[in-house]
N, C-alpha and C positions, 0 to 999 in steps of 0.2 A: 505494500499500498504506497500510496506516494501522500505526504502531507502537505499542504500550503496556506498562505494567506490565502490568495486568489486564484483562482480559476475560469481561463480567460480560454470562452469555447467560441473557434472561428479568430483565422489566423491572415484575415481581410486585412484593409487598409486602417479599417478602426480599430481591430483587434490589436494590429500591431502598435500604432498609438496610444492606446492603453497601455500596452505592456512598458513603451517605455518611457514613458511618465510613471508609474507603477515603479520600477525599476530604481527610478531616482531616491525613493523611498524608503530602499532595502527592504522592500516585502517580498516574501518569497513568490517566483507567481509557475505557475505551469498554462502553458498555453496549448490547445487542442485545432489542429486543424486539417478536415479531412481528405481535402483537395490539394494544392502546394502553397508554400507560404505566399502571403499577398492576397489569394481569395481569388474569386474571378475578376471582383473591381481592379486590382494592382495589375494583374497579367493580364487582360484583356481589352481594360477598358482606360484606367487610369493612366498608367506609362504608354499603353500604343499611341494614345491621342495626343501626346506631348510630342512626342518621336514621330506623330504623321505631321502635326501643325509645322514643325523644321524644317523639316525634310518638303513639302510641300508650296512652304510660303516663299521662298526665293523662287521655284518652280512657276509660280501661277503669274511671277512678274513679267517672265518673260513669255508664258505662253499666251498671255493676249496679244503680242506681234504676231503669232502665227500659225492663228487660226485658220486664218481665209487661205494657208498654205497648202495643197491636198499634199503637194511632194513631202513632205515633213511630218507627212502621219506616223512616218514607219519609227523616224530616231522623235517621235514623239512619247510613240509605245515603246520604246526602250528604255527610253531617258525614262517613263514610270514604271519597268521592271526595275533598274539600278535602285529607285526612290523607295522601292519597297524591300530588296536586299537591305537595304541599309539600313529600313526603319526595322526590320529583324534583329539584324546584328543590336542595333543602341538600346531594344527592349531587354536582352538578353545582359548586356551592360547594366542597365537601369538596374535591374532588378537583381543583377549581382552584388551591387550597391548597396543595397538594400539590405540583403539575406547575409551579408558582412555586419553589416551593422548588429542589424537583431541577433545575429549568433555571439555579438560583444558584450550582451548583457549578462553581466553578472548574477542577477538574482531567476534569472528565468532558467526553465526549462521547455523545450518543446517539445511533442509527441503530435506523431503523422499518426490519426486514425479519425475512426467516427464513436465519437462523443453521445453519453445517454447517460439519464437520470438515475437515481440509484435510491434515493433519498434526497432529501431536503438539505443534505451537508454533504452526500458523496456523491458519486457517479464514474463510469465506466467508461475504457475508452478501448474499441478491440483494434487489434496491431498485431498484425499478422494472424489470423485467429488464436489471438489470445487477449486475452482482457485485463486491463490493469487499473484496476481503483483506486481513485480519485478522495483524499478527505480537505475539503474546503472551508473555507470561514465564509468568503465571501464569491459567488458566482457573476462572470460580468458576462453577459452573450450579445455576441455580434456576428452573429450568421447573416448567410443571405439568405435572398428569398430565392431557391433554387428548382421549386418547385414553378414550371409556365405550364399554363394553361392554355388546351388545343385552340387553333383560330375558329372564328366564328363566319370566318369568308368562304363561300365554297368549295372545297378543293386545295387549298391554300397548306393543309397539310400535307399534302401531296407532290409538294414542289418543297425545292432546297431555294430557302429565301435567309439572307443575313438577317443579321440583330445587332443588338450593343454591343453582344459579348464576342463578336470577329468582324466586326466592320470596318475596326481604325486597323485590325492589322494586315488589309493589301496585300493577303495572299492570294485572292484574284481582282482583277481589275477587268470592271463592269462596263463594257462598251455605252449601255443608256440604264443608268438605276432608276425603276421603279420603286416610289416611297411612298407608303397608304395610308395615309392621315397627316393633317399640318400641326404635330405637337414640337415645343421646345427642343424635343430629343430627334427630330427630325430635321428642324430646321438646323441644327447644327451637322447634322450627317451629309443632308445637301450642301452646305454651303463648304465644305472640304470636299467634298467631290468633285463640287462646279470649278473649284481650284485648280484641281488636278485636271480639267481639260474634259472629265468626263459626262456625256448630256445625263440631266439629270430631270424628271419629272415628279412632281407630288399632287396626286390624287385625294381634294378633302370632300367627304360630301356636306360640311356645309357651306356656307355662304361666305364670302369677305369678313363682315363683318360680324361676322360670329366665334370669329377663329380667337383663340388664346384667351380663354372668357378667366382667366385668374390675374392677369398681368394688365398695365395700364396700358389703353385702346391707342396711346400717340407710340409708344413702347414696340406696342402689337404692329401696327402700321411699319414703321422702322423700318423692322425684323423681315415683315414679308415683301418689304420696296426693295430690300438689300437683296434678297432672293431672285426678285425679277429683275434685277440690276445685274446680278450674277452669272444670266442668262439659265436660270433655272425656270421650266414652265411647272406652273399650278394650274391646275384643273379643281374651279371649286364646284359647288352642288356636284359634283360627282362622284358618288358611290357607288365603287365596285362589288358587284356582286357575288363573282364568280372569280377561279384562276386557272386556268390551266398548260400546262406546258405544251408544247409542239415544235419540233423538227429544233431543238435548244433555243427555240423561243419562249419568252411567256406573257402570252395574252390575258388579257385583263377586260372582263366584261362589267360594263357601268347598268347604271338603273334604266337607262335611255337607248341599252343594247347598242350601244358605243363600242367599237374594241379597237385596246392601245396597244402597242406592242413596245417588251422592253427584255433585255437581256436578262436582267439582275432583277428582283424584288426586296424590297427595305422590308420587314413590317414590326412594329413596336410591340413586342411582346407582355402579356398579362404574365403577372408572377404572382406567387403567395407563398406566404412562411406555411411550412408540413409540420406543427406540433407536433408529431410522431416520431419523427428525422430523431430527436432527442429526448422522445418517452416522456414527454412533459405533463402531460396528463396526468399520469399515472401519481404523481405528485401535487399536482391539482395549480400548476400552472396556466392563468388567464389566456386566452387570445382572440381575435376575432378571425374574420377572414383575410383582412388586410395585414394580420401581424400581430405580436407580443401586448397585452395589454399595459402600459407603462403613466406610471407617474408624472409630474410636471420635474422631478429630481431624477427620472428612471427608472425608480423603483417598478420591479413585478409585486403581483400580490402579494409572493412571497418574499421576508423580509430583507433577507440573506442575498437576493438575486436581484441584479440588475440587467435592461435590456439595454442595447445602443444599437443604433443605425437603422440598416433598413431590413434587421428582423420587427421592428417595432410598430403600432399601427400607424406611427406617425410620419406622413412624406418632409423627411426636413431635410435640409443640402448637407452636403458636406461640413459647409461652414457654420452652422450651427450644433452639427452633433460634434465637432470638437470645442464649440466653447461650451457645450454641456460638457464633454468630457473634461474640459478643463475646469468647470466646477466643483463636477464630483471629484476630482484632484485637489480642489481647492478643500474640499471637506473631510477626504481622509488625513490631509496635513494640517484639519483645524487653523486655518490660518484666516483669518474675516477684513485684514488690514487691507487699510485702502492702499494704494502702490501709486507712485507718481513715475512719470517717465517725462524725457524732453522730446518733442514732437517739432526737429525743422521741417518746417514747411518752403518748397523753393518759390511759390506763391506769395511769400509773405517774408518781408524785408528782414526781421526780430526774429529770434527764437523766443518760442511761448512754451509753458509748460501746460502740460494738460494731464488730468485727471485720466489714468487708465482705468476705464469703464467695465468692469466686470458684468453682465449681464444675472439679472436675480432670474429666480427660476421663470416666474410669470411672466419678465419679459422676451426669453431668449424667443419662443416663435415669432416674435411679431418682430424681430432685428433684420434677418435677410428675410426677401419675400423672393427675391428672382437676381440668377446672375448667369451672363453667358461668356466665352473668354473666347482667343483664340479671332478667328476673321469676324464674328460679330462681338467686339469686344463690348460689354454692354449691364449695366446694372438699374437693381430697381429693390428700393428699402421703404419699410412701412405701407402706408397705402396709396391704393391707385389714385387716380382723380374718382373713379366712377363708385368707389367705395367711401372715400372720404365725403362726396355729394352726397348721396344716398343715404350716409350714416349724418351726418350734420347738416345736410341741406346749406341754409344761407350764409353759415357760419366758417364756409369755408373759403378761401380764396386761393387760386393756381396762378404760379407766374412759368412761364413759356420763354426758355430765349433760348435761340438757334442763329445758324448762318444763314443766309439766305436761300439757301437750295433745303435746305431744312432736312442734312443728312450727319447734322450731329445736333444736340438738343439734348438741352437740361430743363425740368420738369421740376418747381418746388408748390410743394401743395401745407398750407399751414391755415392756422385759423385765425379767424378778421382781427378779432379781441385785443386775445392774448401775444399775435405773432408767432405762436411758436411752432417748427415746422413740427409736421407729420410723416411724412414721405417724400423722399424725392428718386427720379427716373433720371438717367444720364449712359447718355452712349460715351464709345472709348474717349474722345475730346476729354469732356466734362469729367468723365471719371476719374482718368490719369489726375486731372488736377486737381479736384475737390472731394473727392470723395472721402479723404481723411476729417475735412474739415466738418463736411455735412454730417458723417455718422457721428462726430462728436459736438453736433449740434442739434441730431436727434436725441440724444440722450442725455445733452444737459440742459433741453429746454432752453437754448437759446432764444433771442430774438431775432428771427428771421428777416426781417431789412437789414440785420446788422452783418447778415452773411451775405442779403441780396448786394449791396456795399461793398463788401470783399471781392467779393465775386466780380461783380463792375469793374472796379479797378484793377481788376488782373485780363481782362477783357475786355478786346475791340471788335467793332465792324458787325457786331451781334444786331440781331431784332427780336425783342421783348412784348409781350402780349401777354396784361393779366384781364383776369376776366371771375 
């Protein structure tokens, strides 16, 4: 039997981050991973996406000068093939760095096998037909949602399709990538592949005005227009009813009997956490269809078991998950002191001492509401204009600052009376320059008019609209 302070089930990005932080506190840790260290997220999404972007970014600048020259098609295809090889090599290098770093953690023991609960204080791990029992003080669940639901589109389960777990490996370069559904995930995929020179078509059953309902409408319009500018075909009001493969082509049939042809198809897969995988029901662990039930401080209904990341019933971004892990670590350390740091901004002439804000548990879910990186670099924090107006009506004022083409914008949403900022949405230009300032303004309840004055003193030739 192995005894430890903390048992971490799931060695993905979240599990590794927890292990690194707990190791600093000299706690004994056992981390169990059933797949391979880094999990599906780090191995198939996070690192591959970063490497994909690095390789494709420079290629996309060159590509736009040669799109109309057919004699260069073979050279472009060969270039893409070389890029794919570089991506694979760099993925292996980055993963090796992560694994080497984790292997050096003094208080961590890593087991590769399938973990399942025996009691509320013990679990067992199946390693090569042999069970090892682990007794722990606290268990931290960081397992991904591995169970993939069958597709509801007729014929989809008979076709090999790309998903978020293999799309960034570039093992196969599509001639024409068809994407079903306009989501933030699919927008990112379309942006990446269009910059690689691949023809991309998106099929969305909703109208343009109805897509991306969870983010601000100005931001939604920006993302859609950005794709169209990148020569991505978007077919709104087009519901794909069935899919079939015919002589190497994939045929998509819409509700209007239209037939579209692509070489490859990308589908957003619906996943859910399977509690039986860890024998959670036997100890009374409660979950819903979406994941394990947790409180605001990530506790499950069992007092010594916590859950983080995608196995929970919360749909939280990576930044929120990490912020909550840091709050958990602070509780472990029993540190509640306010820390100070110096934030030197290139936008401001002097150095300003800011209080480092550690979100309280009730605030965490409201801090980051949206963020995209890479080719569609943008962010949204707090309430959107639609939600703010719907909730507070005439008490809200909205300021939109943009360039003349509206290719870059910053939207500030604040209370008329108190001038307190309650939301901001920004594209790359404004995100890079003002994100730290605006996030501080959000949590410190600063006067928005003062923030606006600071911003306007550092930008010029921009249009301003208040409503």
